[in-house]
Backbone as a ProteinNet text record, in pm:
[ID]
protein_1_A
[PRIMARY]
MDARLLRRVACPATGLQTSASASSSSLISRLIPTSLSASAPAVSSAAVLPASRRYQSTRNRTKRALNIAPHASFAVPGSANAFRPNKHATGSASSEGATASVLGTVSSPLSAGAAATILYNPPASAPSVYQTPFKFLPKSDPRRVLNISSMFKAIDAAPATASAGASAPEVNRHFKPTEKYHLSEEDVAEMRRLRAEDPKQWSVLALAKKYQCSAVFVMLATKGKAGEAHTAASKARLDAVKERWGPIRTKARVERTKRRELLYNGEI
[TERTIARY]
521.4	648.2	733	714.2	771	783.1	676.7	694.3	777.4	794.8	878.6	1010.1	1040.5	1188.6	1232.3	1130.1	1191.5	1215.8	1140.4	1154.4	1296.7	1328.7	1468.1	1552.7	1555.5	1675.2	1671.8	1583.8	1584.1	1622	1619.4	1677.1	1726.2	1863.1	1909.2	1962.4	1975.1	2005.9	1882.1	1767.1	1673.7	1624.9	1655.2	1661.8	1758.4	1908.4	2002.1	1953.2	1901	1849	1750.1	1654.3	1547.8	1619.4	1687.1	1764	1844.6	1924.7	2004.5	1904.3	1793.2	1722.7	1638.3	1611.4	1558.3	1662.3	1794	1879.9	1911.6	1912.8	1923.9	1824.3	1685.7	1586.2	1583.7	1624.5	1616.5	1745.9	1847.8	1951.3	1917.9	1865.1	1802.7	1704.6	1621.9	1502.6	1586.3	1705.8	1784.9	1858.6	1902.4	1969.1	1898	1768.6	1703.1	1559.6	1553.1	1450.7	1321	1236.6	1094.6	1029	1057.5	991.4	1029	1167.9	1204.8	1146.3	1141.1	1112.3	965.2	898.7	742	717.1	795.4	780.1	846	956.6	1054.2	978.8	1000.5	940.9	1018.8	980.6	1024.2	1169.3	1271.3	1387.4	1434.5	1463.6	1493.1	1630.1	1669.4	1782	1888.7	1870.3	1947.7	2025.9	1927.8	1985.4	2077.5	2086	2135.6	2259.7	2271.1	2370.6	2421.5	2551.7	2616.3	2643.5	2641.1	2680.9	2831.5	2852.9	2997.6	3079.7	3224.3	3287.1	3433.6	3482.8	3632.4	3728.3	3826.1	3929.1	4049.6	4173.9	4300.3	4367.9	4303.2	4323.5	4423.6	4470.9	4560	4679.1	4779.2	4932.2	4955.2	4908	4960.2	4885.6	4777.6	4695.3	4796.8	4802.1	4886.5	5033.5	5100.5	5226.2	5215.5	5127.1	5092.3	5066	4984.6	4965	5072.5	5159.2	5292.2	5408.7	5400.2	5509	5546.5	5620.1	5659.2	5820.5	5857	5997.1	6067.1	6208.6	6298.8	6325	6391.9	6430.8	6522.4	6510	6596.9	6741.6	6781	6912.7	6981	6910.2	6971.6	7009.2	6967.9	7017.7	7129.8	7202.6	7338.4	7303	7346.6	7312.1	7386.9	7329.7	7378.7	7434.7	7394.1	7405.1	7278.8	7317.5	7204.5	7123.8	7169.4	7078.6	7012	6979	6915.6	6781.6	6702.3	6574.3	6493.2	6391.7	6284.7	6200.4	6128.8	6035.1	5915.5	5815.3	5686.7	5592.6	5535	5449.5	5328.9	5285.4	5171.8	5195.9	5324.8	5366.2	5301.9	5302	5255.1	5375.4	5358.2	5475	5557.8	5479.9	5569.2	5647.3	5592.2	5664.8	5802.7	5790.1	5905.4	6021.8	5955.1	6053.7	6112.6	6055	6108.5	6223.7	6193.8	6297.2	6423.3	6401.8	6522.6	6589.8	6541.3	6621.3	6713.4	6627	6698.5	6818.1	6825	6905.8	7035.3	7027	7117.5	7192	7112.4	7140.9	7209.2	7175.5	7203.7	7313.4	7367.8	7470.1	7615.3	7723.2	7855.2	7928.2	7986.9	8060.7	8193.4	8281.6	8442.1	8503.3	8574.5	8629.3	8747.6	8737.2	8875.4	8953.9	8903.6	8966.8	8905.3	8959.4	8870.3	8734.1	8627.9	8512.1	8454.4	8507.3	8472.5	8437.6	8332.6	8298.1	8241	8315.8	8260.2	8168.9	8044.3	7929.5	7897.9	7898.3	7870.8	7727.4	7640.2	7496.2	7482.1	7451.4	7441.7	7298.7	7212.5	7056.4	7016.9	7064.5	7026.7	6867.5	6820.5	6706	6638.2	6508.3	6443.1	6453.1	6552.6	6582.5	6649.1	6666.1	6719.4	6866	6948.6	7088	7176.7	7266.4	7371.9	7514.1	7588.5	7711.2	7797.6	7767.5	7842.2	7821.5	7741.7	7708.5	7741.9	7810.1	7825.9	7981	7978.3	8112	8206.3	8325.7	8431.4	8419.6	8389.9	8375.2	8284	8201.9	8115.7	8130	8251.7	8278.4	8423.1	8436.8	8555	8666	8800.8	8913.6	8925.3	8860.1	8857.1	8741.9	8666.3	8542.8	8589.7	8540.8	8584.4	8515.4	8417.2	8378.2	8473.5	8550	8666.7	8743.9	8774.8	8879.9	8788.1	8671.4	8599	8544.3	8527.6	8518.9	8641.4	8766.9	8871	8918.9	8906.4	8918.2	8837.5	8706.5	8617.8	8648.7	8710.2	8743.5	8864.1	8947.1	9096.3	9050.6	8944.4	8908.3	8851.2	8754.6	8695.1	8796.2	8908.3	9025.2	9108.5	9130.4	9215.5	9134.9	8999.9	8888.6	8901.5	8917	8878.5	8985.2	9115.3	9194	9157	9106.3	9072.2	8962.4	8850.5	8744	8752.5	8855.1	8901.4	8974	9041.3	9103.5	9005.8	8893.6	8814.8	8711.5	8704.7	8608.6	8706.7	8827.6	8930	8936.2	8905.8	8921.3	8765.1	8684.9	8546.8	8559.4	8495.7	8498.4	8441.6	8507	8445.5	8309.6	8213.3	8109.1	8144.8	8136.8	8129.8	7999	7997.7	7871.8	7857.8	7946.3	7959.9	7961.3	7895.4	7909.9	7923.6	8039.1	8070.3	8056.5	7971	7969.2	8099.9	8127.3	8260.5	8217.7	8296	8281.6	8300.1	8202.4	8225.4	8208.8	8316.5	8311.6	8287.9	8150.8	8094.9	8017.8	8021.4	7934.7	8041.4	7987.4	8066.3	8008.3	8080.5	8065.2	7910.1	7889.2	7742.9	7645.9	7667.9	7562.9	7553.9	7658.5	7629.5	7558.6	7587.2	7508.5	7365.7	7326.9	7189.6	7121.8	7186.3	7133.8	7085.4	7173.5	7149.8	7041.1	7026	6918.6	6781.4	6774.3	6647	6620.4	6717.5	6665.5	6639.4	6673.7	6631.3	6483.7	6473.9	6343.2	6214	6225.1	6124.6	6172.3	6202.2	6257.4	6154.2	6037.8	5963.9	5949.7	5940.2	5961.2	6100	6204.3	6345.3	6393.6	6357.6	6410.3	6562.8	6609.7	6732	6745.9	6641.4	6638	6600.5	6514.7	6494.2	6615.3	6691.8	6811	6930.3	6920.3	7016.4	7001.2	6870.5	6801.1	6839.5	6816.7	6831.8	6977.5	7086.3	7216.7	7290.6	7227	7306.3	7419.7	7382.7	7487.6	7417.5	7512.8	7471.6	7377.7	7288.3	7223.9	7305.7	7422.7	7502.9	7562.8	7605.4	7655.6	7584.1	7436.5	7348.1	7318.8	7319.8	7303.8	7436.1	7536.1	7674.8	7668.8	7626.9	7643.7	7505.5	7392.4	7285.5	7255.1	7356.4	7335.8	7281.6	7171	7125.7	7062.9	7047.1	6959.4	6805.3	6774.2	6625	6523.9	6623.6	6528.5	6479.7	6462.3	6430.4	6283.5	6210.3	6052.6	6048.4	6120.3	6128.2	6188.2	6278.6	6381	6270	6194.4	6104.5	5986.4	5935.4	5819.1	5892.1	5971.1	6021	6044.1	6104.2	6114.7	6007.9	5879.7	5764.2	5694.9	5709.8	5656.9	5726.4	5871	5940	5891.2	5867.7	5818.9	5694.2	5604.7	5472.1	5467.2	5564.8	5586.6	5624.3	5736.9	5791.7	5692.3	5586.6	5487.2	5411.8	5385.6	5283.6	5398.3	5524.7	5581.8	5540	5563	5545.6	5674	5670.3	5794.9	5890	5851.9	5941.7	6011.2	5952.1	5993.5	6102.3	6063.6	6133.9	6260.8	6255.4	6380.2	6485.1	6407.7	6476.6	6563.9	6499.3	6560	6688.5	6659.4	6781.7	6902.2	6865.7	6967.2	7038.3	6969.3	7011.7	7132.7	7075.4	7186.7	7303.9	7280.8	7417.8	7500.2	7437.8	7506.5	7585.3	7533.7	7584.2	7718.6	7712.2	7805.3	7940.9	7890.2	8011.5	8057.9	7997.8	8028.2	8152.3	8094.7	8189.2	8307.8	8307.1	8413.4	8516.7	8471.2	8540.8	8539.2	8424.6	8436.4	8374.2	8290.4	8207.3	8271.5
16815.6	16770.8	16902.8	17012.1	17102.7	17211.2	17191	17271	17181.7	17061.6	16984.5	17000.1	17033.3	17021.2	17150	17264.5	17404.4	17413.3	17332.3	17335.1	17275.7	17170.9	17096.3	17170.9	17257.8	17352.6	17459.3	17529.8	17636.7	17585.6	17474.6	17413.6	17276.5	17305.1	17165.3	17080.2	17149.4	17094.2	16993.5	17060.7	16990.4	16849.7	16854.6	16722.4	16625.7	16685.9	16588.4	16547.3	16637.4	16591.9	16474.8	16491	16386.9	16257.9	16255.2	16126.4	16068.9	16151.1	16097.7	16009.6	16081.8	16046.7	15927.2	15915.3	15781.6	15677.4	15705.6	15598	15528.8	15640.7	15603.4	15523.5	15565.8	15487.2	15354.6	15326.3	15174.9	15114.3	15196.5	15116.2	15063.4	15155.6	15108.5	15002.8	14997.2	14902.6	14742	14770.1	14645.1	14600.3	14683.3	14633.2	14601.9	14665.2	14614.4	14507	14395.5	14289	14344.9	14287.9	14342.8	14309.6	14207.9	14182.8	14294.8	14344.7	14449.1	14586.9	14598.9	14740.5	14763.4	14639.1	14654.3	14695.4	14646.1	14673.7	14815.6	14823	14954.9	15056	15169	15293.4	15353.2	15461.4	15496.5	15572.8	15555.1	15598.5	15682.7	15810.8	15915.7	15900.4	15905.6	15889.8	15985.6	16089.3	16190.2	16138.7	16067.4	16037.9	15885.8	15821.1	15691.3	15746.3	15809.4	15824.2	15973.8	15982.5	16119.7	16166.3	16322.9	16400.3	16360.9	16347	16342.3	16462.7	16425.8	16573.3	16526.1	16588.5	16569.7	16610.3	16542.3	16550.3	16550.5	16593.3	16576.9	16458.7	16352	16200.8	16132.7	16215.8	16124.3	16190.2	16127.5	16161.7	16291.6	16286.8	16407.3	16531.9	16522	16644.1	16709.1	16606.8	16660.9	16709.5	16657.2	16701	16816	16855.4	16985.1	17090.6	17054.1	17131.1	17187.2	17073.6	17112	17151.2	17183.5	17197.8	17352.3	17387.7	17490	17511.3	17605.7	17623.7	17638.8	17584.3	17625.9	17762.8	17812.8	17950.9	18003.4	18099.5	18169.9	18159.1	18159.6	18196.7	18048.6	17930.4	17809.9	17806.3	17888.7	17883.1	17959.5	17875.1	17936.6	18031.2	18150.8	18248.2	18192.1	18179.1	18164.5	17992.6	17923.1	17793.5	17724.4	17620.6	17536.8	17454	17432.2	17372	17473.2	17571.1	17683.7	17642.8	17656.5	17628.3	17711.2	17642.5	17712.4	17791.1	17898.2	17979.4	17851.4	17867.6	17810.3	17908.7	17822.4	17889.9	17924.5	17881.8	17924.9	18040.9	18070	18185.4	18302	18424.7	18543.4	18632.2	18747.4	18837.2	18888.4	18904.8	18961.7	18871.7	18746.2	18632.7	18600.5	18613	18592.9	18702.3	18827.9	18935.3	18926.6	18888.4	18869.5	18760.7	18648.9	18556.1	18578.4	18681.3	18731.6	18822.9	18903.6	18979	18890.2	18801.7	18695.2	18640.2	18584.1	18555.2	18609.3	18739.1	18852.2	18864.7	18880.3	18920.6	18783.1	18660.2	18551.2	18467.1	18525.2	18449.1	18531.4	18467.7	18521.1	18424.8	18485.6	18414	18454.9	18355.5	18389.4	18320.4	18396.1	18302.9	18237	18114.7	18026.8	18017.8	17985.4	17980.7	18036.3	18038.8	18100.9	18007.6	18053	17975	17911.9	17919.5	17860.2	17947.8	17916.3	18011.8	17902.3	17943.5	17884.8	17960.5	17888	17962	17936.4	18020.3	18016.9	18037.1	17957.5	17974.6	18005.6	18130.8	18188.4	18212.9	18147.4	18142.4	18114.9	18218.7	18170.5	18200	18141.7	18140.5	18284.6	18284	18428	18488.7	18541.6	18598.6	18703.4	18770.8	18901.6	18884.5	18960.4	18945.5	18961.2	18903.8	18930.9	18947.2	19023.5	19056.6	18929	18867.6	18758	18640.2	18634.4	18502.1	18520.8	18649.2	18663	18605.3	18520.8	18458.4	18559.9	18523.4	18624.6	18613.8	18517.9	18517	18630.5	18680.6	18790.7	18924.3	18932.7	19072.2	19103.1	19230.6	19275	19285.2	19280.6	19275	19405.5	19513.8	19642.8	19651	19551.5	19568.2	19548.5	19641.4	19630.9	19536.7	19439.4	19348.4	19206.9	19200.8	19103.3	19108.3	19241.5	19255.1	19210.8	19265.6	19229	19094.7	19019.1	18868.8	18806.7	18858.2	18793.5	18810.2	18932	18968.1	18887.8	18883.5	18819.5	18655.9	18620.7	18475.6	18451.2	18558.6	18520.8	18548.2	18623.9	18654.8	18537.7	18444.8	18330.5	18229.1	18215.2	18127.8	18175	18285.3	18331.9	18297.5	18315.3	18281.5	18150.8	18060.9	17900.3	17844.4	17867.7	17812	17864.6	18001.6	18035.9	17958.3	17928.7	17862.7	17722.2	17658.9	17514.6	17518.3	17639.5	17606.4	17640.3	17717.4	17768.3	17625.4	17543.6	17440.3	17314.7	17327	17217.3	17234.9	17343.8	17380.1	17348.1	17302.6	17268.5	17129.8	17097.9	16944.9	16850.2	16733.1	16628.5	16561.3	16535.4	16446.2	16308.8	16257.3	16099.4	16045.4	15961.6	15909.3	15781.1	15735.2	15592.5	15599.9	15669.5	15681.7	15573.4	15567.6	15440.5	15494.1	15454.3	15507	15449.7	15548	15514.8	15407.1	15304	15182.2	15227.9	15168.9	15207	15079	15067.5	14967.8	14976.7	15010.2	15052	14938.6	14824.7	14721.6	14641.8	14597.8	14535.7	14388.4	14296.7	14154.5	14143.1	14242.9	14231	14275.8	14363.4	14380.6	14304.9	14200.5	14106.3	13989.9	13966.1	13868.3	13923.2	14025.3	14066.3	14048.4	14097.4	14082.2	13932.4	13835.5	13705.8	13646.3	13710.3	13660.8	13715.6	13845	13884.5	13831.9	13789.3	13707.1	13557.8	13499.4	13373.8	13380.5	13480.9	13483.6	13516.8	13598.5	13653.9	13684.9	13596.6	13611.5	13708.5	13723.7	13777.2	13921.7	13941.7	14116	14155.8	14092.7	14128.3	14068.7	14111.7	14072.8	14139.3	14093.5	14149.3	14312.8	14359.3	14497.9	14586.6	14509.3	14567.2	14591.5	14477.2	14478.9	14550.5	14567.3	14670.5	14813.3	14836.5	14979.6	15014.1	14920.5	14919	14947.9	14847.8	14880.5	14955.1	15013.9	15117.5	15047.2	14929.6	14850	14801.4	14736.5	14696.4	14546	14540.8	14409.8	14283.2	14304.3	14194	14163.6	14244.2	14227.1	14132.6	14186.3	14108.9	13958.3	13950.9	13819.7	13750.6	13786.9	13711.3	13700.4	13777.3	13761.4	13670	13658.6	13581.4	13463.8	13425.4	13297.1	13182	13122.4	13019.1	13018.2	13141.3	13186.8	13208.6	13203.6	13232.4	13106.2	12993.3	12861.8	12797.9	12660.7	12595.7	12640	12649.5	12693.2	12819.4	12926	13045	13006.5	12937.8	12927.9	12848.4	12742.1	12668.1	12742.9	12841.3	12914.5	13019.2	13077.7	13169.3	13087.8	12977	12897.3	12855.1	12826.7	12808.4	12911.4	13053.7	13154.5	13193	13152.7	13171.5	13069.1	12945.8	12850.1	12868.1	12944.8	12975.9	13085.4	13149.4	13260.1	13229.8	13125.9	13066.1	12989.6	12924.4	12863.9	12919	13050.6	13133.2	13188.3	13164.8	13223.7	13140.8	13200.9	13132.8	13088	13018.5	12967.3	13076.3	13204.5	13300.6	13356.2	13397.4	13423.2	13336.1	13199.7	13103.5	13090.7	13088.7	13076.7	13234.7	13335.5	13472.6	13440.6	13380.9	13380	13278.3	13164.9	13083.2	13143	13209.5	13275.9	13400	13448.5	13562.7	13493	13358.3	13307.2	13277.3	13229.4	13160.6	13290	13413.1	13530.4	13579.2	13572.6	13610	13513.6	13389.5	13307	13326.6	13363.2	13380.7	13523.7	13635.4	13745.3	13727.3	13652.3	13634.3	13551.1	13456	13384.3	13452	13589.1	13669	13631.3	13549.8	13495	13584.9	13709	13824.5	13933.6
6929	6892.9	6911.6	6841.5	6815.4	6952.3	7016.4	7161.2	7249.5	7245.9	7336.6	7293.9	7167.1	7089.6	7154.4	7133.9	7178	7338.3	7402.9	7541.4	7591.8	7512.5	7519.8	7495.7	7368.2	7338.5	7432.7	7471.4	7560.8	7697	7756.2	7885.2	7864.5	7790.8	7790.2	7913.8	8020.5	8136.2	8204.3	8174.3	8221.7	8157.6	8019.8	7949	7981.2	8023.9	8076.2	8211.8	8285.9	8433.3	8423.3	8311.3	8324.1	8282.1	8159.4	8137.8	8241.6	8328.1	8430.9	8527.2	8574.9	8693.2	8596.9	8496.2	8445.1	8453	8394.8	8416.3	8544.6	8637.2	8769.9	8843	8816.1	8833.3	8782.2	8658.5	8616	8667.1	8703.4	8773.9	8912.3	8998.9	9138.2	9123.8	9017.3	9006.7	8981	8906.1	8876.2	9003.4	9084.3	9202.8	9302.4	9335.5	9442	9396.8	9459.3	9431.4	9423	9371.8	9343.1	9463.6	9545.2	9683.4	9773.7	9769.9	9851.6	9819	9699.4	9660.7	9667.8	9673.3	9689.7	9833	9931.2	10066.4	10118.8	10045.3	10108.7	10057.7	10159.6	10106	9962.9	9923.1	9795.5	9826	9729.2	9772.3	9660	9680.9	9563.8	9522.9	9368.6	9329.5	9375.3	9407.4	9458.9	9603	9674.6	9800.2	9799.6	9667	9659.8	9582.8	9458.2	9379	9398.9	9456.7	9496	9383	9367.6	9276.8	9239.3	9103.7	9068.6	9068.6	9116.5	9105.5	9093.8	9006.8	8969.7	9086.8	9098.1	9186.2	9118.9	9185.8	9147	9173	9115.3	9166.9	9069.1	8957.7	8868.9	8897.9	8846	8871.3	8789.5	8670.1	8572.3	8639.7	8688.9	8718.9	8864.2	8945.4	9067	9047.1	8924	8902	8840.3	8740.7	8677.7	8808	8895.4	9012.9	9093.4	9098.8	9201.5	9120	9005.1	8923.6	8929.2	9043.6	9106	9053.9	8987	8936.4	9060.4	9082.2	9178	9184.9	9308.1	9337.1	9213.4	9166.8	9056.4	9098.3	9233	9272.9	9251.6	9214.6	9220.1	9037.3	8978.4	8841.8	8800	8722.3	8671.2	8549.2	8543.3	8436.3	8324.6	8195	8069.3	8049.1	8159.5	8116.1	8050.6	7991.6	7922.2	8028.3	8153.9	8255.8	8355.5	8310.2	8366.8	8377	8523	8522.9	8440.7	8374.2	8307.8	8421.2	8398	8483.2	8442.4	8562.7	8547.9	8462.6	8362.4	8262.4	8334.8	8456.9	8507.6	8598.9	8631.3	8726.5	8668.2	8746.3	8707.1	8666.4	8600.5	8572.7	8683.2	8790.2	8916.7	8974.2	8964.8	9034.5	8951.5	8809.9	8719.3	8739.3	8764	8760.2	8896	9005.9	9133.1	9130	9059	9043.1	8966.8	8852.7	8820.1	8886	8966.5	9048.7	9155.8	9209.7	9317.8	9243.9	9096.2	9050.1	9016.3	9016.2	9019.8	9147.3	9243	9393.7	9450.2	9432	9496.8	9456.2	9349.3	9257.8	9246.9	9281.5	9260.1	9171.3	9068.2	8972.3	8956.2	8963.8	8931.7	8828.3	8757.7	8634.2	8667.7	8640.9	8659.9	8529.5	8421.8	8290	8195.8	8059.6	7951.7	7914.7	7941.7	7910.4	7991.2	8147.2	8252.2	8358.1	8443.2	8553.8	8657.8	8800.8	8907.5	8975.4	9004.6	9057.3	9213	9285.3	9439.2	9459.6	9510.2	9540.6	9680.8	9716.2	9861.9	9877.9	9915.9	9936.5	10085.6	10178.2	10330.2	10349.9	10450.6	10491.1	10495.9	10492.8	10520.2	10647.8	10696.1	10836.4	10835.6	10949.8	10949.1	10947.9	10872.5	10856.3	10966.6	10977.4	11114.5	11056.8	11117	11072.2	11128.8	11219.6	11285.3	11183.4	11108.7	11011.1	10875	10841.1	10693.7	10667.7	10575.4	10538.1	10480.5	10485.6	10453.9	10292.9	10218.2	10073.8	10019.4	10106.2	10035.6	10105.9	10171.8	10228.1	10156.9	10115.8	10049.1	10150.1	10113.1	10196.8	10278.1	10247.6	10319.3	10392.5	10422.5	10513.3	10650.1	10755.7	10869.7	10936.8	10908.5	10958.6	10970.3	10871.3	10875.7	11008.6	11039.3	11155.6	11297.3	11282	11406.5	11423	11333.9	11323.4	11371	11336.4	11354.9	11497.9	11552	11694.9	11788.6	11761.8	11830	11841	11730.1	11717.7	11829.8	11829.4	11925	12055.7	12095	12207.7	12291.3	12184.9	12243.9	12277.1	12195.4	12213.7	12345.3	12354	12466	12592.7	12601.1	12724	12742.4	12648.7	12656.3	12778.7	12787.3	12904.2	13028.3	13044.6	13178.5	13215.6	13136.2	13163.4	13199.3	13139	13172.5	13290.7	13333.2	13474.6	13588.8	13578.6	13650.8	13662.2	13565.7	13573.3	13643.2	13650.3	13698.8	13874.3	13903.9	14056.2	14098.4	14033	14093.5	14139.6	14239.3	14272.2	14178.2	14168.6	14065.9	14118.4	14026.3	14067.8	14060.4	14172.9	14190.5	14149.7	14041.3	13989.5	14061.1	14098.7	14165.7	14296.4	14387	14521.5	14607.7	14661.1	14757.6	14921.5	14987.4	15134	15217.6	15300.4	15392.5	15485.1	15479.2	15559.1	15709.8	15787.9	15938.1	15995.6	16102.6	16206.6	16343.5	16351.5	16478.5	16561.5	16512.5	16572.3	16644.7	16768.3	16861.2	16850.8	16945	16955.6	17008.2	17102.7	17172.2	17079.9	16997.6	16880	16794.5	16738.8	16661.5	16730.6	16845.7	16915.8	16929.8	16961.8	16981.4	16840	16741.7	16598.3	16572.9	16597.5	16567.4	16676.4	16787.3	16880.5	16807.6	16766	16717.8	16596.7	16507	16400.1	16414	16501.7	16565.6	16637.4	16708.8	16773.8	16682.4	16596.7	16492.2	16370.1	16289.5	16159.6	16057.6	16089.4	15998.5	16031.5	16158	16194.3	16184.4	16221.3	16209.6	16106.1	15979.9	15847.7	15822.4	15725.1	15689.1	15684.3	15603.3	15585.2	15735.5	15802.2	15927.7	16028.4	16028.5	16120.8	16055.2	15916.1	15870.5	15903	15903.3	15930.5	16098.6	16179.2	16303.1	16352.5	16294.9	16325.2	16249	16118.4	16025.6	15979.8	15905.3	15829.8	15699.8	15637.3	15508.9	15523.9	15407.3	15442.8	15417.7	15321.3	15311.3	15468	15521.4	15667.4	15748.6	15736.8	15823.6	15793.7	15652.6	15597.7	15646.9	15617.8	15680.1	15833.4	15913.5	16056.2	16101.5	16029.9	16091.9	16002.4	15930.3	15854.5	15923.1	15899.6	15950.2	16089.6	16106.9	16235.9	16223.6	16110.6	16090.6	16110.2	16110.5	16110.4	15990.6	16011.9	15875.9	15821.1	15923.2	15907.7	15807.6	15855.5	15783.1	15642.2	15638	15496.2	15419.7	15473.3	15375.3	15338.2	15427.2	15373.6	15270	15270.9	15182.2	15042	15058.3	14917.9	14871.7	14951.3	14896.2	14798.9	14880	14816	14681.6	14679.3	14550.5	14456.2	14488.7	14398.6	14343	14429.8	14382.5	14281.2	14311.3	14179.9	14063.4	14079	13952.4	13868.1	13931.7	13882	13777.3	13819.8	13741.9	13615.9	13592.9	13489.6	13362.7	13252.2	13147.3	13078.7	12944.5	12883.1	12873.6	12829	12785.2	12897.7	13015.6	13123.1	13194.9	13184.9	13243	13163.6	13026.9	12947.7	12972	12985	13014.5	13147.1	13249.8	13366.3	13379.5	13303.8	13288.3	13209	13100.6	13000.2	13109.6	13181.2	13288	13366.5	13434.7	13514.8	13458	13310	13260.8	13213.3	13172.4	13144.6	13274.4	13382.2	13518.7	13544.2	13516.6	13544.1	13445.1	13304.2	13220.1	13269	13306.5	13349.2	13483.3	13576	13679.3	13635.5	13550.6	13477.6	13403.3	13364.2	13284.8	13149.6	13084.4	12966.1	12877.5	12920.5	12851.5	12919.5
[MASK]
++++++++++++++++++++++++++++++++++++++++++++++++++++++++++++++++++++++++++++++++++++++++++++++++++++++++++++++++++++++++++++++++++++++++++++++++++++++++++++++++++++++++++++++++++++++++++++++++++++++++++++++++++++++++++++++++++++++++++++++++++++++++++++++++++++++++++++

């Protein structure tokens, strides 16, 4: 008895591991039926029960981990609403924040006991004289004159740029080709004859390409010359396509036709 007690005191983790393995073995024996446990091979407790590990899964732990104080330049010196430094921050970080609060804050007294504070906290980038506000430049600073002169130069150059752009040709987004009246009566008669002989070969687009005219003119000139058989075949092909339409597409086509009629009547 004394030897076992000394062994447990000397190695407490071993005793805990023994009790944990015993409890896990009893849990496995309760979860797995007797018939399955007799036929199935032996399963180790380490393979079934994963090792427990703590994560930052609670709201308070995550909040404490992300509790980073704002930049010291956003704190108004001497005010009651000044940000408190992060208690987890190191000494060097707090000293840097104090320096930033002095460099990044400009105060100007408005009245007795009141002060207006301007927070100037630019991003971490190389400084540029062209981006320095006049508020932070003394009146005797030569950069004020340079900035003003460059501003007037840009204003003077603007009308010249506008006049140069006006001389350029305008871009016609809605290009309309020039109307050509180059077809004679013989050409129109030949077009009708070709359309009547073989409407499948001499389609509207083929005739428009041959005579270099629009498809609308071909349809007007050869109206009714394709023959009833060709018209019936075209209508049958269109009906076969419409039969494959579902209710959604059919309804969309009907609504499109209604919108077109309203547009032509000037109602929309």
